[in-house]
C-alpha positions in Angstrom: 59.7 -20.0 6.4 62.0 -21.6 3.5 58.9 -23.0 1.4 58.2 -19.4 0.7 62.0 -19.4 -1.5 60.1 -22.1 -4.0 57.7 -18.7 -4.7 60.4 -15.7 -5.1 60.6 -14.3 -7.9 63.9 -12.3 -8.4 62.8 -9.7 -10.7 65.7 -8.0 -12.0 67.2 -11.5 -13.0 63.8 -11.7 -15.1 63.6 -8.6 -16.5 67.3 -8.9 -17.3 66.7 -12.2 -19.2 63.9 -11.0 -20.9 65.2 -7.9 -22.8 66.7 -9.0 -25.8 70.9 -9.2 -25.7 70.7 -6.3 -28.5 68.6 -4.3 -25.7 70.6 -4.7 -22.7 72.1 -1.8 -22.1 71.9 0.6 -18.3 69.0 2.8 -20.0 66.8 0.6 -21.3 67.0 -2.2 -18.4 66.2 0.7 -15.7 63.1 1.5 -17.8 61.6 -1.8 -18.5 62.4 -2.3 -14.6 61.0 0.7 -13.7 58.0 -0.5 -16.1 57.4 -3.2 -13.8 57.3 -1.7 -10.4 54.0 -1.9 -9.8 53.9 -5.7 -9.9 57.2 -5.7 -7.9 55.6 -3.8 -5.2 52.1 -5.5 -5.4 54.2 -9.4 -5.2 56.5 -8.0 -1.9 53.1 -7.1 -0.6 51.5 -10.5 -1.0 54.7 -12.1 0.3 54.4 -10.3 3.8 50.6 -11.1 3.4 51.0 -14.7 3.3 54.0 -15.0 5.8 52.0 -12.9 8.2 48.5 -15.1 7.4 50.6 -18.6 7.7 52.2 -16.9 11.5 48.8 -16.2 12.7 47.4 -19.6 11.3 50.4 -21.7 12.7 49.2 -19.9 16.5 46.4 -21.6 18.4 44.8 -19.9 21.5 46.5 -22.1 23.7 48.4 -20.2 26.3 51.8 -21.0 25.4 51.1 -19.8 21.8 50.0 -16.4 22.9 52.6 -16.2 25.2 55.3 -16.7 22.2 53.4 -14.3 20.0 53.5 -11.7 22.9 57.4 -12.3 23.2 58.0 -12.2 19.7 56.4 -8.7 19.3 57.0 -6.8 22.6 60.0 -8.3 24.0 62.3 -10.3 21.6 65.2 -10.5 23.1 65.4 -11.7 27.0 61.4 -13.0 26.3 60.0 -12.1 30.0 56.2 -11.8 29.6 54.6 -14.6 30.7 51.2 -16.2 31.0 49.9 -17.3 34.3 46.7 -19.6 35.1 44.2 -18.5 37.6 43.1 -21.7 39.7 39.1 -22.0 39.4 38.6 -23.4 42.4 35.2 -22.3 44.3 35.6 -21.9 47.9 33.9 -24.9 49.6 31.0 -24.3 51.9 30.2 -26.9 54.4 26.8 -26.7 56.1 25.0 -28.2 58.4 21.7 -29.2 57.0 19.6 -29.3 60.3 20.6 -26.1 61.8 21.5 -24.8 58.5 24.7 -22.9 59.8 27.9 -23.4 58.9 30.0 -25.9 60.0 33.2 -24.9 61.3 36.4 -27.3 61.6 38.9 -26.3 64.3 42.4 -25.3 63.3 44.5 -28.3 65.5 47.7 -26.4 65.5 50.4 -28.1 68.3 51.1 -25.3 70.7 48.7 -22.7 69.5 45.3 -21.9 70.6 42.4 -22.9 68.0 41.7 -20.8 65.2 38.2 -20.4 63.9 38.3 -22.3 61.0 40.5 -24.6 59.2 41.4 -23.5 55.4 41.2 -25.6 52.9 42.7 -23.6 49.9 44.3 -20.3 50.1 42.8 -16.9 49.2 44.8 -16.4 46.6 43.6 -19.5 45.0 40.0 -18.5 44.7 39.1 -17.4 41.3 39.9 -13.5 41.2 37.0 -11.7 39.6 36.3 -13.1 35.9 39.6 -13.6 34.7 40.9 -17.2 33.2 44.5 -16.1 32.9 47.0 -13.5 33.9 49.3 -11.8 31.3 52.2 -11.2 33.3 54.3 -8.2 32.2 58.0 -7.4 33.4 58.0 -3.9 35.0 60.8 -3.3 32.4 58.5 -3.2 29.6 56.8 -0.3 31.1 56.5 3.2 29.0 57.2 6.5 30.8 54.6 8.3 29.4 51.0 7.4 29.7 50.2 7.7 26.5 52.8 5.3 25.2 51.9 3.2 28.1 48.1 3.3 26.2 48.9 2.8 23.0 51.2 0.0 24.1 48.4 -2.0 26.1 46.1 -1.4 23.8 48.2 -3.2 21.1 48.9 -6.4 23.6 45.0 -6.5 24.3 44.4 -6.4 20.8 47.2 -9.4 20.0 45.9 -11.5 23.4 41.8 -10.8 21.9 43.1 -11.9 18.9 44.3 -15.0 19.9 42.7 -16.0 22.9 39.3 -18.3 22.4 35.9 -15.6 22.9 34.7 -17.1 25.9 38.1 -16.5 27.8 38.8 -13.6 29.9 42.2 -12.1 31.2 44.0 -9.6 33.3 47.2 -7.9 32.9 49.5 -7.6 35.7 52.9 -6.1 36.2 55.5 -7.8 37.6 59.0 -7.1 39.0 
């Protein structure tokens, strides 16, 4: 954020330089600085707003950017918050068109009896609910009190909702 150094105004130095040299004693300088107090406050608020707007605009709905934002706000030191993809694989159903019955593929495991059917995907690979990705929060960050937990989760949801694409859904998962 060194680009903002160009637009910073040193208000104390400006007031001191604008006062004529014969009026530069302590009391008048303090009075002149107090007179521009509202301008100093407005300038600092504007700078803060510009920096936050640039920060928000520099992060896109990509999951890596959402992860960075969450770590910047909630786990600045250890950066343990992660975002995981949920595979969007739908189960593949094979059917016998003539009999209109499912087709079973026997398991061919040496030394074992044939099973009911072959598994092409693990059940955990199937899409769980309507979530497109998981926000994995470490259990160490979980607040103790329920009220604090609700506030904390609503802050996380607010951050994720701000940055994610509108059609994407997510779930929050606690990890160890």
